[in-house]
BAKEKE-815394 format. One record per atom (N, C-alpha, C, O): atom name; x, y, z; residue in one letter. Coordinates in Angstrom, 1 decimal. Layout:
BEGIN
(CA (X Y Z) A)
...
END
This chain:
BEGIN
(N (-45.1 29.2 223.7) M)
(CA (-45.9 28.1 224.1) M)
(C (-46.8 27.7 222.9) M)
(O (-47.2 26.5 222.8) M)
(N (-47.2 28.7 222.1) F)
(CA (-48.0 28.4 220.9) F)
(C (-47.2 28.7 219.6) F)
(O (-47.2 29.9 219.2) F)
(N (-46.6 27.7 219.0) P)
(CA (-45.7 28.0 217.9) P)
(C (-46.3 28.7 216.7) P)
(O (-45.6 29.5 216.1) P)
(N (-47.6 28.5 216.5) K)
(CA (-48.2 29.2 215.3) K)
(C (-49.2 30.3 215.8) K)
(O (-50.0 30.8 215.1) K)
(N (-49.1 30.6 217.1) G)
(CA (-49.9 31.6 217.7) G)
(C (-51.1 31.0 218.4) G)
(O (-51.5 29.9 218.1) G)
(N (-51.6 31.7 219.4) V)
(CA (-52.7 31.2 220.2) V)
(C (-54.0 31.0 219.3) V)
(O (-54.8 30.1 219.6) V)
(N (-54.2 31.9 218.4) G)
(CA (-55.4 31.8 217.5) G)
(C (-55.4 30.5 216.7) G)
(O (-56.5 29.8 216.7) G)
(N (-54.3 30.1 216.2) A)
(CA (-54.2 28.8 215.4) A)
(C (-54.4 27.6 216.4) A)
(O (-55.0 26.6 216.0) A)
(N (-53.9 27.7 217.6) Y)
(CA (-54.0 26.7 218.6) Y)
(C (-55.5 26.5 218.9) Y)
(O (-56.0 25.4 219.0) Y)
(N (-56.2 27.6 219.2) V)
(CA (-57.6 27.5 219.5) V)
(C (-58.4 27.0 218.4) V)
(O (-59.4 26.3 218.5) V)
(N (-58.1 27.4 217.1) D)
(CA (-58.8 26.9 216.0) D)
(C (-58.7 25.4 215.9) D)
(O (-59.7 24.7 215.6) D)
(N (-57.5 24.8 216.2) L)
(CA (-57.3 23.4 216.2) L)
(C (-58.2 22.7 217.3) L)
(O (-58.8 21.7 217.1) L)
(N (-58.2 23.4 218.4) M)
(CA (-59.0 22.8 219.5) M)
(C (-60.5 22.8 219.1) M)
(O (-61.2 21.9 219.4) M)
(N (-60.9 23.9 218.5) R)
(CA (-62.3 24.0 218.1) R)
(C (-62.7 22.9 217.0) R)
(O (-63.8 22.5 217.0) R)
(N (-61.7 22.5 216.2) D)
(CA (-61.9 21.4 215.3) D)
(C (-62.1 20.1 216.0) D)
(O (-62.9 19.3 215.6) D)
(N (-61.4 20.0 217.1) L)
(CA (-61.5 18.7 217.9) L)
(C (-62.7 18.8 218.9) L)
(O (-63.3 17.7 219.2) L)
(N (-63.1 19.9 219.3) I)
(CA (-64.2 20.1 220.3) I)
(C (-65.3 21.0 219.7) I)
(O (-65.2 22.2 219.9) I)
(N (-66.2 20.4 218.9) P)
(CA (-67.2 21.3 218.2) P)
(C (-68.1 22.1 219.2) P)
(O (-68.6 23.2 218.8) P)
(N (-68.2 21.7 220.4) E)
(CA (-69.0 22.5 221.4) E)
(C (-68.4 23.9 221.7) E)
(O (-69.1 24.7 222.2) E)
(N (-67.1 24.1 221.3) M)
(CA (-66.5 25.4 221.4) M)
(C (-67.1 26.3 220.4) M)
(O (-67.0 27.6 220.6) M)
(N (-67.7 25.8 219.3) K)
(CA (-68.2 26.7 218.3) K)
(C (-69.7 26.9 218.4) K)
(O (-70.2 28.0 218.0) K)
(N (-70.5 26.0 219.0) D)
(CA (-71.9 26.1 219.0) D)
(C (-72.5 26.7 220.2) D)
(O (-73.8 26.7 220.3) D)
(N (-71.7 27.2 221.1) G)
(CA (-72.2 27.8 222.3) G)
(C (-72.4 26.9 223.5) G)
(O (-72.8 27.4 224.6) G)
(N (-72.1 25.6 223.3) T)
(CA (-72.2 24.7 224.5) T)
(C (-71.2 25.0 225.5) T)
(O (-71.5 25.0 226.7) T)
(N (-70.0 25.3 225.1) V)
(CA (-68.9 25.7 226.0) V)
(C (-69.0 27.2 226.2) V)
(O (-68.8 28.0 225.2) V)
(N (-69.4 27.7 227.4) R)
(CA (-69.6 29.1 227.6) R)
(C (-68.6 29.6 228.6) R)
(O (-68.2 30.8 228.6) R)
(N (-68.0 28.7 229.5) T)
(CA (-67.1 29.1 230.5) T)
(C (-65.9 28.1 230.5) T)
(O (-66.1 26.9 230.2) T)
(N (-64.7 28.6 230.9) A)
(CA (-63.6 27.7 230.9) A)
(C (-62.6 28.2 232.0) A)
(O (-62.7 29.4 232.4) A)
(N (-61.8 27.3 232.5) I)
(CA (-60.7 27.7 233.4) I)
(C (-59.4 27.2 232.8) I)
(O (-59.3 26.1 232.3) I)
(N (-58.4 28.1 232.9) D)
(CA (-57.1 27.8 232.3) D)
(C (-56.1 27.8 233.5) D)
(O (-55.8 28.8 234.0) D)
(N (-55.6 26.6 233.8) T)
(CA (-54.6 26.5 234.8) T)
(C (-53.2 26.6 234.3) T)
(O (-53.0 26.1 233.2) T)
(N (-52.3 27.2 235.0) G)
(CA (-51.0 27.4 234.5) G)
(C (-51.0 28.3 233.4) G)
(O (-50.3 28.1 232.3) G)
(N (-51.7 29.4 233.5) C)
(CA (-52.1 30.3 232.4) C)
(C (-51.0 31.1 231.8) C)
(O (-51.2 31.7 230.7) C)
(N (-49.9 31.3 232.4) G)
(CA (-48.9 32.2 231.9) G)
(C (-49.4 33.6 231.8) G)
(O (-49.8 34.1 232.9) G)
(N (-49.4 34.2 230.7) V)
(CA (-49.9 35.6 230.5) V)
(C (-51.3 35.6 230.1) V)
(O (-51.8 36.7 229.6) V)
(N (-52.0 34.5 230.1) A)
(CA (-53.5 34.4 229.8) A)
(C (-53.8 34.6 228.3) A)
(O (-54.9 35.1 228.0) A)
(N (-52.9 34.3 227.4) S)
(CA (-53.2 34.5 226.0) S)
(C (-54.3 33.6 225.5) S)
(O (-55.1 34.0 224.7) S)
(N (-54.4 32.4 226.0) W)
(CA (-55.5 31.4 225.7) W)
(C (-56.8 32.0 226.2) W)
(O (-57.8 32.0 225.4) W)
(N (-56.9 32.4 227.4) G)
(CA (-58.1 33.0 228.0) G)
(C (-58.5 34.3 227.2) G)
(O (-59.7 34.5 227.0) G)
(N (-57.6 35.1 226.8) G)
(CA (-57.9 36.3 226.0) G)
(C (-58.4 36.0 224.7) G)
(O (-59.4 36.6 224.2) G)
(N (-57.9 34.9 224.0) D)
(CA (-58.4 34.5 222.7) D)
(C (-59.8 34.0 222.8) D)
(O (-60.7 34.3 222.0) D)
(N (-60.1 33.2 223.9) L)
(CA (-61.4 32.6 224.1) L)
(C (-62.4 33.8 224.4) L)
(O (-63.6 33.7 224.0) L)
(N (-62.0 34.7 225.2) L)
(CA (-62.8 35.8 225.5) L)
(C (-63.3 36.6 224.3) L)
(O (-64.5 37.0 224.2) L)
(N (-62.4 36.7 223.3) D)
(CA (-62.7 37.4 222.0) D)
(C (-63.7 36.5 221.2) D)
(O (-64.4 37.0 220.4) D)
(N (-63.8 35.2 221.5) R)
(CA (-64.7 34.3 220.8) R)
(C (-66.0 34.0 221.6) R)
(O (-66.8 33.2 221.2) R)
(N (-66.2 34.8 222.7) G)
(CA (-67.4 34.7 223.4) G)
(C (-67.4 33.6 224.5) G)
(O (-68.5 33.3 225.0) G)
(N (-66.2 33.1 224.9) I)
(CA (-66.2 32.1 226.0) I)
(C (-65.5 32.8 227.2) I)
(O (-64.3 33.2 227.1) I)
(N (-66.2 32.9 228.3) L)
(CA (-65.6 33.6 229.5) L)
(C (-64.6 32.6 230.1) L)
(O (-65.0 31.5 230.5) L)
(N (-63.4 33.0 230.3) T)
(CA (-62.3 32.2 230.8) T)
(C (-61.7 32.8 232.0) T)
(O (-61.4 34.0 232.0) T)
(N (-61.5 32.0 233.1) V)
(CA (-60.8 32.5 234.2) V)
(C (-59.4 31.9 234.1) V)
(O (-59.3 30.6 234.0) V)
(N (-58.4 32.7 234.2) S)
(CA (-57.0 32.2 234.1) S)
(C (-56.5 32.1 235.5) S)
(O (-56.5 33.0 236.3) S)
(N (-55.9 30.9 235.8) L)
(CA (-55.4 30.6 237.2) L)
(C (-53.9 30.4 237.1) L)
(O (-53.4 29.5 236.5) L)
(N (-53.2 31.3 237.8) A)
(CA (-51.8 31.1 237.9) A)
(C (-51.5 30.3 239.2) A)
(O (-52.1 30.6 240.2) A)
(N (-50.7 29.3 239.1) P)
(CA (-50.5 28.4 240.2) P)
(C (-49.6 28.7 241.4) P)
(O (-49.7 28.1 242.4) P)
(N (-48.8 29.7 241.2) R)
(CA (-47.8 30.0 242.3) R)
(C (-47.7 31.5 242.6) R)
(O (-48.0 32.4 241.7) R)
(N (-47.2 31.8 243.7) D)
(CA (-47.1 33.2 244.1) D)
(C (-46.1 34.0 243.2) D)
(O (-46.3 35.2 243.0) D)
(N (-45.1 33.3 242.6) N)
(CA (-44.2 34.0 241.8) N)
(C (-44.7 34.4 240.4) N)
(O (-44.0 35.0 239.6) N)
(N (-46.0 34.1 240.2) H)
(CA (-46.7 34.4 238.9) H)
(C (-47.6 35.7 239.1) H)
(O (-48.4 36.0 238.3) H)
(N (-47.4 36.4 240.2) E)
(CA (-48.2 37.5 240.5) E)
(C (-48.2 38.6 239.4) E)
(O (-49.2 39.2 239.1) E)
(N (-47.1 38.8 238.8) A)
(CA (-46.9 39.8 237.7) A)
(C (-47.7 39.3 236.5) A)
(O (-48.3 40.2 235.8) A)
(N (-47.8 38.0 236.2) Q)
(CA (-48.5 37.5 235.1) Q)
(C (-50.0 37.7 235.3) Q)
(O (-50.8 38.1 234.3) Q)
(N (-50.5 37.5 236.5) V)
(CA (-51.9 37.7 236.8) V)
(C (-52.2 39.2 236.7) V)
(O (-53.3 39.6 236.1) V)
(N (-51.4 40.1 237.2) Q)
(CA (-51.6 41.5 237.0) Q)
(C (-51.6 41.9 235.6) Q)
(O (-52.5 42.8 235.2) Q)
(N (-50.8 41.4 234.7) F)
(CA (-50.8 41.7 233.3) F)
(C (-52.1 41.3 232.7) F)
(O (-52.6 42.0 231.9) F)
(N (-52.6 40.1 233.0) A)
(CA (-53.9 39.6 232.5) A)
(C (-55.0 40.5 232.9) A)
(O (-55.8 40.9 232.1) A)
(N (-55.0 40.9 234.2) L)
(CA (-56.1 41.8 234.7) L)
(C (-56.1 43.1 234.0) L)
(O (-57.1 43.7 233.7) L)
(N (-54.9 43.6 233.7) E)
(CA (-54.7 44.9 233.0) E)
(C (-55.2 44.9 231.6) E)
(O (-55.6 45.9 231.0) E)
(N (-55.2 43.7 231.0) R)
(CA (-55.7 43.5 229.7) R)
(C (-57.2 43.1 229.7) R)
(O (-57.8 42.9 228.6) R)
(N (-57.9 43.1 230.8) G)
(CA (-59.3 42.8 230.9) G)
(C (-59.7 41.4 230.9) G)
(O (-60.8 41.0 230.7) G)
(N (-58.7 40.5 231.2) I)
(CA (-58.9 39.1 231.3) I)
(C (-59.0 38.6 232.7) I)
(O (-58.2 38.9 233.5) I)
(N (-60.2 38.0 233.1) P)
(CA (-60.3 37.5 234.5) P)
(C (-59.2 36.5 234.8) P)
(O (-58.9 35.6 234.1) P)
(N (-58.5 36.8 235.9) A)
(CA (-57.4 36.0 236.3) A)
(C (-57.3 36.0 237.9) A)
(O (-57.6 37.0 238.5) A)
(N (-56.8 34.9 238.4) I)
(CA (-56.6 34.8 239.9) I)
(C (-55.3 34.0 240.1) I)
(O (-54.8 33.3 239.3) I)
(N (-54.8 34.2 241.3) L)
(CA (-53.6 33.5 241.8) L)
(C (-54.2 32.4 242.7) L)
(O (-54.9 32.7 243.7) L)
(N (-53.8 31.2 242.5) G)
(CA (-54.3 30.1 243.4) G)
(C (-53.3 29.0 243.6) G)
(O (-52.7 28.5 242.7) G)
(N (-53.0 28.8 244.9) I)
(CA (-52.1 27.7 245.2) I)
(C (-52.9 26.4 245.3) I)
(O (-53.4 26.0 246.3) I)
(N (-53.0 25.8 244.1) I)
(CA (-53.9 24.7 244.0) I)
(C (-53.5 23.4 244.7) I)
(O (-54.3 22.4 244.8) I)
(N (-52.3 23.3 245.1) S)
(CA (-51.9 22.0 245.8) S)
(C (-52.2 22.0 247.2) S)
(O (-52.3 21.0 247.9) S)
(N (-52.6 23.2 247.8) T)
(CA (-52.9 23.3 249.2) T)
(C (-54.2 23.8 249.5) T)
(O (-54.7 23.8 250.7) T)
(N (-54.9 24.3 248.5) Q)
(CA (-56.2 25.0 248.8) Q)
(C (-57.2 24.5 247.7) Q)
(O (-56.9 24.3 246.6) Q)
(N (-58.5 24.5 248.1) R)
(CA (-59.5 24.3 247.1) R)
(C (-59.7 25.6 246.3) R)
(O (-59.5 26.7 246.9) R)
(N (-60.1 25.5 245.1) L)
(CA (-60.4 26.8 244.4) L)
(C (-61.8 27.3 244.8) L)
(O (-62.6 26.5 245.3) L)
(N (-62.0 28.6 244.8) P)
(CA (-63.2 29.2 245.3) P)
(C (-64.4 29.1 244.4) P)
(O (-65.2 30.0 244.3) P)
(N (-64.5 28.0 243.6) F)
(CA (-65.7 27.8 242.7) F)
(C (-66.4 26.5 243.0) F)
(O (-65.8 25.5 243.4) F)
(N (-67.7 26.5 243.0) P)
(CA (-68.5 25.2 243.2) P)
(C (-68.3 24.3 242.0) P)
(O (-67.8 24.7 241.0) P)
(N (-68.6 23.0 242.3) S)
(CA (-68.5 22.0 241.2) S)
(C (-69.3 22.4 240.0) S)
(O (-70.3 23.1 240.1) S)
(N (-68.9 22.0 238.8) N)
(CA (-69.5 22.3 237.6) N)
(C (-69.6 23.8 237.2) N)
(O (-70.5 24.2 236.5) N)
(N (-68.7 24.6 237.7) S)
(CA (-68.7 26.0 237.4) S)
(C (-68.2 26.3 236.0) S)
(O (-68.5 27.3 235.4) S)
(N (-67.4 25.4 235.4) F)
(CA (-66.8 25.6 234.1) F)
(C (-67.2 24.5 233.2) F)
(O (-67.3 23.3 233.6) F)
(N (-67.4 24.8 231.9) D)
(CA (-67.8 23.9 230.9) D)
(C (-66.5 23.2 230.3) D)
(O (-66.6 22.1 229.7) D)
(N (-65.4 23.8 230.6) M)
(CA (-64.1 23.3 230.0) M)
(C (-63.0 23.7 230.9) M)
(O (-62.9 24.7 231.5) M)
(N (-62.0 22.8 231.0) A)
(CA (-60.8 23.0 231.8) A)
(C (-59.6 22.8 230.8) A)
(O (-59.6 22.0 229.9) A)
(N (-58.6 23.7 231.0) H)
(CA (-57.4 23.6 230.1) H)
(C (-56.1 23.9 230.8) H)
(O (-56.1 24.6 231.8) H)
(N (-55.1 23.2 230.4) C)
(CA (-53.8 23.4 231.0) C)
(C (-52.8 23.2 229.8) C)
(O (-52.5 22.1 229.4) C)
(N (-52.2 24.4 229.3) S)
(CA (-51.3 24.3 228.2) S)
(C (-50.0 23.8 228.6) S)
(O (-49.2 23.4 227.7) S)
(N (-49.6 23.8 229.8) R)
(CA (-48.3 23.3 230.2) R)
(C (-48.3 22.0 230.9) R)
(O (-47.5 21.6 231.8) R)
(N (-49.3 21.2 230.6) C)
(CA (-49.5 19.8 231.3) C)
(C (-48.9 18.7 230.4) C)
(O (-49.0 17.6 230.7) C)
(N (-48.2 19.2 229.4) L)
(CA (-47.5 18.2 228.4) L)
(C (-48.4 17.3 227.7) L)
(O (-48.1 16.1 227.5) L)
(N (-49.6 17.8 227.4) I)
(CA (-50.6 17.0 226.6) I)
(C (-50.5 17.5 225.2) I)
(O (-50.7 18.7 225.0) I)
(N (-50.2 16.7 224.2) P)
(CA (-50.0 17.1 222.9) P)
(C (-51.3 17.3 222.1) P)
(O (-51.7 16.5 221.3) P)
(N (-52.1 18.3 222.5) W)
(CA (-53.4 18.5 222.0) W)
(C (-53.5 18.5 220.4) W)
(O (-54.4 17.9 219.9) W)
(N (-52.5 19.1 219.8) T)
(CA (-52.6 19.2 218.3) T)
(C (-51.7 18.2 217.6) T)
(O (-51.5 18.4 216.4) T)
(N (-51.1 17.3 218.3) E)
(CA (-50.1 16.4 217.6) E)
(C (-50.7 15.6 216.5) E)
(O (-50.0 15.4 215.5) E)
(N (-52.0 15.2 216.5) F)
(CA (-52.6 14.4 215.5) F)
(C (-53.5 15.3 214.6) F)
(O (-54.3 14.7 213.9) F)
(N (-53.4 16.6 214.7) G)
(CA (-54.3 17.5 213.9) G)
(C (-53.7 17.7 212.5) G)
(O (-52.9 16.9 212.1) G)
(N (-54.1 18.8 211.9) N)
(CA (-53.7 19.1 210.5) N)
(C (-52.2 19.3 210.4) N)
(O (-51.7 19.6 209.4) N)
END
């Protein structure tokens, strides 16, 4: 998912979103998280990230994230509201939403 690694991907995002560097972004939610590598990288950079797996068949990925100390939940987002109030997160991310975040970067 991250051809040059998740660290390089987050570095490019930080160049585009300066608030990720200055402490403005403190919390994030990652939907369609896979094995939560993005959330793990942000956690190392001081941004608390909740990784959300969208389907029941991703249970093993959520377990893997939890075993690595990364907050993760399983949520069927098409039929249920998430258990968070509005404005709980400073940033939302979906790496599998086919948005070319780094297409016009370096």
